[in-house]
C-alpha positions in Angstrom: 74.3 8.2 -36.4 71.9 7.6 -39.2 70.5 4.8 -37.2 70.0 7.0 -34.2 68.4 9.7 -36.3 66.1 7.3 -37.9 65.2 5.8 -34.5 64.6 9.2 -33.0 62.6 10.3 -36.0 60.4 7.3 -35.7 60.0 7.6 -31.9 59.2 11.3 -31.9 56.1 11.2 -34.1 54.8 8.2 -32.1 55.4 10.0 -28.8 54.0 13.3 -30.1 50.9 11.5 -31.3 50.3 10.0 -27.8 51.0 13.3 -26.2 48.3 14.9 -28.2 45.7 12.3 -27.5 46.2 11.6 -23.8 45.0 15.0 -22.5 41.8 14.5 -24.5 41.2 11.1 -23.0 41.7 12.3 -19.5 39.5 15.4 -19.8 36.3 13.7 -18.6 34.0 10.7 -18.7 32.9 9.1 -21.8 29.2 8.9 -22.8 29.1 5.2 -22.0 30.5 5.7 -18.5 27.9 8.4 -17.8 25.1 6.3 -19.0 26.2 3.4 -16.8 26.3 5.6 -13.8 22.8 7.0 -14.5 21.4 3.5 -15.0 22.8 2.4 -11.6 21.3 5.4 -9.9 17.9 4.7 -11.5 18.0 1.1 -10.4 18.8 2.2 -6.8 16.0 4.7 -6.9 13.5 2.2 -8.2 14.3 0.0 -5.3 14.4 2.7 -2.6 11.4 4.9 -3.4 8.7 2.4 -2.8 10.2 1.5 0.6 10.6 5.2 1.5 6.9 5.8 0.6 5.8 2.8 2.8 7.9 4.1 5.7 6.4 7.6 5.4 2.9 6.2 5.3 3.6 4.1 8.3 5.0 7.1 10.2 1.9 9.1 9.3 -0.3 6.3 10.7 1.6 6.3 13.9 1.3 10.1 14.2 -2.5 9.8 13.6 -2.7 7.2 16.5 -0.8 9.6 18.7 -3.1 12.5 17.8 -6.1 10.3 18.6 -4.6 9.8 22.1 -4.0 13.5 22.4 -7.7 14.1 21.5 -8.7 11.6 24.2 -6.6 13.3 26.9 -7.8 16.8 25.8 -11.5 15.6 26.0 -10.9 14.3 29.6 -9.3 17.6 30.6 -12.1 19.6 28.9 -14.7 17.5 30.7 -13.0 18.1 34.1 -13.0 21.9 33.4 -16.4 22.5 31.8 -18.4 19.4 32.9 -19.1 18.4 29.3 -17.2 17.0 26.3 -16.1 19.2 23.5 -18.1 18.8 20.3 -15.6 20.2 17.9 -11.8 20.3 17.6 -12.0 24.1 17.7 -13.2 23.9 21.3 -10.2 21.9 22.2 -7.8 24.2 20.3 -6.3 27.6 21.2 -8.2 30.9 20.9 -8.4 32.3 17.4 -6.9 35.7 18.4 -3.6 36.0 20.3 -4.0 37.0 23.9 -7.7 36.1 24.1 -8.8 34.2 27.2 -9.2 30.5 27.0 -12.7 29.1 27.7 -15.3 26.6 26.5 -15.1 27.8 22.9 -11.3 27.6 22.8 -9.7 25.8 25.7 -6.1 25.6 24.4 -5.8 21.9 25.1 -4.5 20.8 21.7 -2.2 22.6 19.2 -3.7 24.8 16.6 -2.5 22.5 13.8 -4.6 19.7 15.1 -7.5 22.0 16.0 -7.7 22.9 12.3 -8.7 19.3 11.5 -5.7 18.2 9.5 -2.3 16.9 10.6 0.3 14.5 9.3 -1.6 13.3 6.2 -4.9 12.7 8.1 -8.2 14.6 8.5 -9.5 14.7 12.1 -13.1 15.3 13.2 -14.8 15.4 16.6 -18.6 15.1 16.9 -21.0 14.9 19.8 -22.7 11.6 20.6 -25.4 10.9 23.2 -22.8 9.2 25.4 -20.1 11.9 24.9 -18.0 12.4 21.8 -16.6 10.5 18.8 -13.3 11.3 17.0 -12.2 10.0 13.7 -9.1 10.1 11.6 -9.2 9.5 7.9 -6.2 9.6 5.5 -6.2 12.6 3.1 -5.4 10.1 0.3 -6.2 6.5 1.2 -3.3 4.2 0.2 -0.9 7.1 -0.1 -1.0 9.0 3.3 -2.4 6.1 5.2 -3.9 2.6 4.9 -6.1 2.7 8.0 -8.9 4.9 9.5 -9.2 5.4 13.2 -12.0 6.0 15.7 -12.0 6.8 19.4 -14.7 8.0 21.9 -15.1 8.7 25.6 -14.0 5.1 26.4 -10.5 6.0 25.3 -10.2 2.9 23.1 -8.7 3.6 19.7 -10.2 1.5 16.9 -9.0 0.9 13.4 -10.4 0.0 10.0 -8.2 -1.3 7.1 -10.7 -0.1 4.4 -11.6 3.4 3.1 -14.7 3.4 5.3 -14.2 5.4 8.5 -13.7 3.3 11.6 -16.6 3.1 14.0 -17.2 1.9 17.6 -17.7 -1.6 16.1 -14.3 -1.6 14.3 -11.3 -3.7 15.6 -9.6 -2.4 18.7 -6.0 -1.2 18.1 -3.6 -3.3 20.2 
């Protein structure tokens, strides 16, 4: 029996020691484990963020091209209604006050967001030319919201420029 008692006395303290430590070890993550997870997340973000930024900029450029097409169509409709081209975006946009009648000063052919001159990371302008009109789209922050500027006129051709200079009637045609 002495042998059993000595065995049990030796076993108990060892078991009791492990019982006290095991709940502490299972309570949470160690500092090293947390640092490794944070490092992995930072590596993934450093790879993903530039690609996401490029994708967003490309989407804003595509939206600007669509808006230039919208301006072209609105100018054609404006010309068919009023026998002249609109000289400002406000003339193509909705009336300033709700319920006001549409007319040459506010024809309601484009949404108010575009008529304000800014949409999707680009600034839009329409000016009168001797032949009709010219519309331009310039990124709000070149290289961040867009890499190209756009130009269109009564010909309906959209032109692009890959520099900060606004595109003109002599710029490359968008294909």
